[in-house]
N, C-alpha and C positions, 0 to 999 in steps of 0.2 A: 591425708591420703598419701601412701608411700609413692615416691617418685619412680620406683621400679615396678610397681604393680601394673599389670595389663588392665587398662580401662575397658570394661565390657559395656557395650552400647546396645540399646534396644531401639528398634525403629517402629513407629506407629504410623501406618499409611504407606502402602506399596504401589501407589500410582506413579505418574511420570516423575514428579519431583521427589517423591519418596524413594523411588528406584535409584535416582541419581545420588541422593544422599546415602542410600544403602551401599552403593558401589564405592563411594568415597570412604565410608566408615570401614568397609571390609578390606580395602586395598591401599588407601592413601593416607592413613593416619598412623605414624609410627607409635608403638606402645599402646595401641587400642585395637579392638576387634568388634565386629558386628556379631552379637551373640544371640539375638532373637528378633523376630519380626511379627507384628500383629496387624491384621487388616480384616474387617468384618466381611468384605466381599469374598464370596466363595472362590477358593483357589488362588487368590491374588498373592497372599503372603507365601503360600507354598511354592508358587512359580518363582518368585524372586529368591526365596531361600535356596531353591535348587540351583539357581544360577550362581549364587554367591557362596554356596557351601555352608549355609547356616542351618543348624539342627533344630533349634527351638522355634516353633511356629504356633501362633495363637490367632483365633478369630475374635477374641474379646480382648481389647487393649488392657483391661484391668488385670487380666491374667499375666500379661507382660509386666505390669507395674508391681504385681505381687511377687514376681520372681526375685528372690533375695540375691542372686548373682549379678543383677543388672546395676551398674553404677550410674548411668545417665541415659536419658531417652531423647530421641530425635522425633519431634512431632511434625508430620507432613500429611496429616489428615485434612479433610475439608475445613475451610476457614471458620465456619460457624461452630465447629466443635473445639477449636483451639483452647479457649479460656478454661473450659471444664477439664480438658485433658491436662493443662498446665497445673491446675489446682490439684487434681488427683495424683499427678506425678510428684508434686512437691510434698503432698501428705504422705506419699509412699517413701519419701526420703531420697528421691532420685534427682540428680541434676537435670536441668531441662534446657534443651535447644528447641525452640519453636519457630516454625516458618511464619512469615508475616501473613496476615496481621495476627498479633497475639490475642486480640479480642475485637469484638464488634462494637461494644458500648464501653463508656468510661467506667461504669460500675463493674463490668466484667474485668476490665483491666486492673482496677483497684483490688478486686478480690484475688486475681492471679498474682499480683505483686506482693500482696499481704501473705498469701499462702507460701510463696517462696521465701519471704523474709522470716516468717514464723518457723519454717523448717530449716532455715539457714542453708539453703541449697542454691547452687548457681542457676540463674535464669538468663539465658541469652536468646535474642530474637534475630531472625534471618535477614537482617538488612545488609546484604552482601556488598553493596557499593562501598561500605566503610573498609572493606578488605581488598578492594581493587586498587592496584598500585597507584594509578593516576589520581583517584579520588582521595586516597590516604595521603599522598604527597601534597595535594592541594590543601587539605585540611591542615597539615603541619605547616605549610607556607603561610596560611592565614594566621595561625597561632603565633608564628614567628614574626608577623607583621610585614612580610615581604611585599604585600600589595596594599599596605596601608589599611584604611578602614573600609570594610565591605559596604558597597552602596547598592549595587544591582547584582542579583543572582538569578540563575536559570537552571532548571533540571527538566529533562524530558524522558519519556518512555513511549516507544512506538513498537507495538507488536506486529509481526509480519503478516498475520492473517487472523480474521475473526472466526472463532469456532463456537458453534452451538449457543448463539445468543438466547435461544428459548430456554436453555438450562442455566443461564448465568444468574447468580443472586442479584437482588436489587442493590444498586449503588456500588457495584463491583469496581467501577472505574476509580472511585475515591478510596474505598476501603481495602482493595486488594492490588490495584495497579499504582495509582498516584501515591499511595502510602509510602512507597519506596522513595519517591521524589520529595515528599514532605520531610522524611527523615534525612535525605541527602542535603536538603537546603538547611536544615538545622545543623548538620555536621559541618557544612561549609561556612556557617555563620556562628561559630562556637560561642556559647555563653548567652546568646540571644534567644528569645522566644517569640513565636508568632502571636500577634494580637488581633489581627483582622484579615478576612479573606473576601474576595469577590470572585464569583464563578460565572463563566459562560460555557455552556455544554449543550450537546445535541446528539441525536442519533443520525449521523450523516451516512454511515455505511449500511445500517439496517434500520431505516426509518419506521418500519412496521412494528418494531419492538419498543418504540419510545413510550407508547401508551401503557406498556407493562413495566415501566420504570427502568428500562435498560438504556444507558447512554454509552456511546462508543467514541466520542470525541470531546475533549474538555481542555480549557485553559483556565488556570487559577492564578489570581494575583494575591500575593501575601505581603502584609506589612509586619515587620518585626519591631520589637520594642527598642532596638538600637537605631531605628530609623531606616534600616535597609529595606528595599523593596525587591521582591522575588516573583518569578513566574514559574509555574509548573504546568506542563502540558502532557497530554496522552492521546493516543489514537490507536485503534486496534487493527489497522490495515496499512502497514508500511510495506508496500509491494517489493521494495528493494532489500528488505531484511530487517532483522532485529536491531533496534536503534536506541542506545542509551548514551546521553551526553550531559555535561554540566558546564557551568561557567560562573566565575566570580569576577566581577569588576569592582575594583577598589580605588581609593584615592591615590595609590601609587603604582597601579598596574592592573593586569588582568590575568586570570588563569582559565584555561579550557581543558576539559577532560572528555574522554570517550571518543570512539570511532566506530563506524558501521563496518569497517573493513576487516576481513579475515587476517590480512597481513599487509605489509607495505608494498607488496607486489602490485605493479600496474602493467598491464599489457597494452602496448601501442600497436593497434592493428588498423587495417584499411577502414574499418567501420568506426574507428575512434578509440580512445583510451578505455580500458575495462579493468575492473578489479572485482575480487570475490568478496561477498558479504556473508554474514552469519544468519542462519534462520532460527536458531534457538538461543534462549537466554543461557542455557547450560553450556553452550559453545562460546558465546561472546564473553561471558563472565566466569568461565570454568575455573580459573585460578582463584578467583575471589570466593567461589563456593567451596573449594577445597580448603582455602585458608581459614574461612570462618569456622569450619568443623574442627580443624586442628587447634584453633584458638579456644574453642569450647572445651576440648579435652585438656588443654593446658590450664584452663580455669578450674576444671575439676581437680586437677592435681595440686595446684598452688593455692586455690581459694581466692585468687585475684578477681576483681570485678570485670565482667566482659565489656568489650568495646561497644556492644549494642545491647543495652539493658532493657529490662521491663519498663523502666521509667522512660527510656527513649521511645519505646513502642507506644506508651500511653500519650506522650507528647505529640507524636505523629498522628495518632488516632484522634486527638482533640482537634487537630487541623482538619482531618477528614470529616469529622462530624460537623464542624463549622461550614464546610463546603456543601454538605447536604442541605443545611439550613439556608445558606445563601442561594442555592439553586431553587429551592422550594419557594422562597420568599421574593426572589428577584432583586435582592439588595445585598449589601455587605453583611457578612456574618461575623460576630465576635467569637474569638477562640476562647472557650471556657475551660478553665482548669487544665492548662497545659502541663502543669506539674501537680502530682498528687499531694 
């Protein structure tokens, strides 16, 4: 693909996350533009298109995929539709950026990866922490051996408020929230793969929904094949703000990443020290979200492999599926097929 050609992107899904990606594509990617938006919800795509000055609007995602002027697609539709959209986009010859999770089952993940490989198109998954400066630097430090051999790792995600548990898909805490942490732990322990998990989880915020398969609090212990032990935790009600952090403890030192604070400003008042925190993931990790889409466009231009690949998505999903098994059986679960 010519390095001077304007990359024309299409967005599938115009909800909260799709709208943020759409804004990024329209205004924050040099050499690229947002050329089309598709969303089956009446008026959703048209609303966002009017805000961003996009002329092509579709209610059927396949219409966008059939558009010959589109070079790559950004998939931000509901998670249960991701795999089929990835497959359809690849078959249409479009490069694909897909929000996590790429798939819900390992079979779906295999089909998505195969479709992209057969079509020889870019497939990148939205594991944004790989593009956050602190997490990226920590990964490079581990690769360089600056903390020796990783022994203990930690990753956590805490959302500021629980919204609509009645409408949340089953196992969302593993498949759509902790999936970020599973990928992060692999990223911070490069070359190693998870072999076993043990889960403790409950519905502590909304206990009435536990019988319907909804969990809002979880701690996962993971053993890797290089001997390292990791924990991943999630909770859907951090009243102080959106909270994402990580840690790697090694034989020669320790690395910590992430902060809940909006900035390093601290107010010292009569009531005590105070600082501002972020309420949305798109605020706390804004630079990482922008960087991952710029990286996607770079991959479309150069053909290089993305830093967050379909294979990475599959490996994180394998951990999530093992977590579901561990919770259901009340014992450790083996991670099956971490690599395709």
